[in-house]
C-alpha positions in Angstrom: 117.1 99.1 99.6 120.1 99.9 97.5 121.6 103.2 98.5 122.4 105.8 95.9 126.0 105.6 96.8 126.1 102.0 95.5 124.6 102.9 92.1 127.0 103.1 89.2 125.5 106.2 87.5 126.6 107.2 84.1 127.0 110.9 83.2 123.3 111.5 82.8 122.4 110.1 86.2 120.5 107.2 84.8 119.7 104.0 86.7 122.0 101.1 85.9 120.5 98.5 83.5 120.9 95.8 86.2 118.6 97.7 88.5 116.0 98.2 85.8 116.2 94.5 84.7 115.9 93.3 88.3 112.9 95.5 88.9 111.3 94.3 85.7 111.6 90.7 87.0 109.8 91.7 90.2 112.6 92.2 92.6 111.0 94.3 95.4 114.3 96.0 96.4 115.0 97.0 92.8 111.4 98.3 92.4 111.8 100.4 95.5 115.1 101.7 94.2 113.5 102.8 90.9 110.6 104.5 92.8 113.1 106.2 95.0 115.0 107.5 92.0 111.8 109.2 90.7 110.5 110.3 94.1 111.2 114.0 93.6 109.5 114.0 90.2 106.5 112.1 91.5 106.2 114.5 94.5 106.4 117.5 92.1 103.7 116.1 89.9 101.5 115.6 93.0 101.5 119.2 94.1 98.2 121.0 94.2 96.7 124.3 95.3 95.1 123.8 98.7 93.3 125.9 101.3 94.1 125.9 105.0 91.5 126.3 107.8 91.7 130.1 107.4 91.0 130.1 103.6 94.6 130.8 102.7 95.8 129.1 99.4 99.1 127.3 99.4 100.8 124.7 97.3 101.0 121.3 99.0 101.5 117.6 98.1 98.3 115.6 97.6 99.4 112.4 99.2 96.7 110.3 97.5 97.8 111.4 94.1 101.5 110.8 95.1 100.6 107.3 96.2 98.7 106.6 93.0 101.6 107.8 90.9 104.0 105.5 92.8 101.6 102.6 92.3 101.3 103.3 88.5 105.1 103.4 88.2 105.5 100.1 90.1 102.9 98.5 87.8 104.6 99.9 84.7 108.0 98.6 85.8 106.8 95.1 86.0 104.7 95.3 82.8 107.5 96.8 80.7 108.9 94.5 78.0 112.6 94.7 77.7 113.9 94.0 74.2 117.6 93.5 73.5 117.6 94.2 69.8 
């Protein structure tokens, strides 16, 4: 996997075009890099109210939802049509 130190971020912290293009072409390492880039957002979206064995409510990560979101992102990366107009 490409480490964040190797990425050439612009001022907005966006992924380099080369990574996005490689991921779109199916490069597994680039896809994992894109998923890693969005990992904190995915985890935040997968948080839910849960109850422990004593009935206390807490906020926790629903790992099934997190994994589904990762999979949807991976599918969307490969299906995305890049147009250079």
